N, C-alpha and C positions, 0 to 999 in steps of 0.2 A: 099384465104379462108384462115386463122391461123388457125393453127393443134389444135386441144384441149390439153390443158395444164395441166400437173398433179395439178395442184390447183384447177381445179374442181370436184379434186376426191373425195367424202369425207371422206374414211375410207379407209386404208392398213390392215390385219391381220396378227402378226405373230404368230407360233407354236414354245411350247418352252415346256421342257421338268416340268416336276411338282417338279420334285428334284430342277430344276437350278432357282424358282421361286425366294426364299429367296435372292441370292447372286444378279438378276436381279435390285430385289428392290433398292438393295442396292450398285448397282455398273452398274447396265446400260445392255446393248444388245451390246454383243463384238463378231466379226470374231470367228472363228475355232484358226483361227493362233493366235489372240488373245489372247483366251484364254489357248492355249498351253505354250504363250509367260508366262502368267499370274500366271502359273501353275507352273512353273520353268523346262518345258519341253524342252529337249535340246538332240544336239548330233543324233546318228540315229534313235532312237525313234520318235524324232520331224523330221527326215525329211523322214518317214516313214508315219507318221500321217498326214504329211502337205501335201507332194507331191506325197504320193501312195495311193490306191486304199481302205479305208475301209474297214473291211468285218465285222466288228463286234463294237456293240458300246461300247462305253471305256469311261469311270469313268476316270478320272485327280486325280493325287495326292492330290489336294484341296478338291475333292469329286464333281466338276463340270464335266458335264458328255459333250460328244460330239456321236452326231451319225453315225452312218454309212453311207455308201455310197454304199448301192451293186447296186443302179439304174445306179449305172457308171462305169462300167468295163472296164478296159482299150481297150481289143480287139475291143469291139466297139465306142468307142473314138477315137481312132486309124483311123478309117473310116469318122469319122465325122468333127473333127477337120480341121482348115486350117490354118499355119502357127504355130501352137504348140503341143507341144506331151501333151501324156494325163497327163505327170505329172505337165507339165504347166496348164495345164489346172483346176487339183485340186490345187495346188496353188493358181489359181484365184479365183476359188469359195472359198476355207478355208479362202480367205482374206477379205466377204463380208457380212456384215448382210443380212438376205433377210426377203423381207414381200413380201404376197399375196395380190393378187386385188383381188380373187375370191372365197368365202368363198366353194365351191364345191371342187376349187383343194387343199384347207387345207385339208379340210374332208378327201380326199382321200392322202394325207400325214399321218394325222391324220390317219388311219385307218392303215400304213404299219409299226407304232408306236406302234401297239397294243403288249403286253397287258399296256406300259407304261401306268400312268396315263399324261397328259399332260395339258397345261396352255395355250388359247389365248389369246395375247392381241391385243383391236382392239384400232386402233393409227387412230387421228385429222393425215390426210395427210396435209392440206393444213401447220399447223404448224409445221409438219416436214419438208417437203420441203424445207419453211422460213427459217429454223435454219442449214438445212444441206445439202444445194444444190448445191453444190462445188463439193460434195463427193456422190453424188446420180446420178446412171445409172439406166435406165430401160432397160428390157427383152422381146423380143416377144414371148420366148420360155419358158420352163420346163428346164431351166440347168441345175438342178440336173439330170435327167432323158436321159439315152444315149439306151432305149432298144425299140426296136420295130421299126425298120425304123427311128433313130434319124435326128431329121434337122443338118443343116450342123450349124457350128458355130465357133466360135473362138473369139478374144479379141474385135471383133467389135462387136459382138453378148450386149457388155454392152454398152449399149448407154447414153454418158452424156446427165442429164438433159438439160441443156441449149439448145442441138441438137436435144433432141428430141421433145423439145418444137418449134424452128425453123425449122425441117426440115423434122419430124416423124421420118422414119425409115432408111431416104438416107443413113446415114452414115453409117447403117450394110449391107446396098447392095453394097455399096461401096467396103470395108472393104473386105466380102466375097464372090464380083464378084458373087449374086445373084441377081434374081427380087426383086426390091424396093417394101415394101408391103404398101398395101394402108393405107393412114392415119386413116379410122376409123379401121386400125387391134389393138385393145387394147393389153396394156401391160399385161402380166402376171406374172412378179414382177418388184418389186423395189426394189432396193438394195444399201447398205450406207458401202462405204468404212471402213474398219477398224471397229471401234466402235459407237455407240450412247450410250454413256456415260446418258447422260439425256433424256432418253427414256421415263420415268415415266412421263416427261412434258405434254407428250403427250398423253399419254393411255386414250382411254374415257370409256372401259370399261373390266373385265378381267372375264373369264369363265376357271374356272377348269373344265376339264373332263377326267370323271372314264373311265375304258377300256370300248368300246364298245358305247361311248358317242356321238354323232356327234356334230359339233358346228352351231349353228343357231345365226345369228347375232343379234344385239338387237335391236329391232324398234325402227324405225325414224332415 
């Protein structure tokens, strides 16, 4: 029986700072590493923001905002990473754009961003995958959280879309030396390496969330 492909998932969702919405409409979505480069951040500051745990929400010199990484303390990561240092993991996370598959998980992240206003982009997953499949990887866990018995993780946590389509979570299991997840295990995140400059092509709905407001997917 073939693995259920990403093409059969109708929507994925991206939670963005409302302050970044004008830049997203103009320039698309970019990983934190790309945003640092575009803002001209270099040297020790770049090293800390890209390869260290960001403890504070940060506004870059060009006004674009990047979030803190408080749920990923280095001490917790050091206990669950395979063949990577915490610095390597931060760099890996900062090199990708993230989309949720589950609105409930998005709303939990949204609550952690209080009281800042947020924007949710509902994305046509089929069109996004068709355009960027070679840079897409799927994850079986929330890669941005290492609290409360964190799952084992490493580079193999990010399963390239072709591998996931062909064999589910087999490459994750082989790379991390863990039990293979069942094919029914739904991806938690869809990630795109680098940037999605043309993201507005795939947006089917936009919701601006005021403080305290939860995201409700559009009907249909």
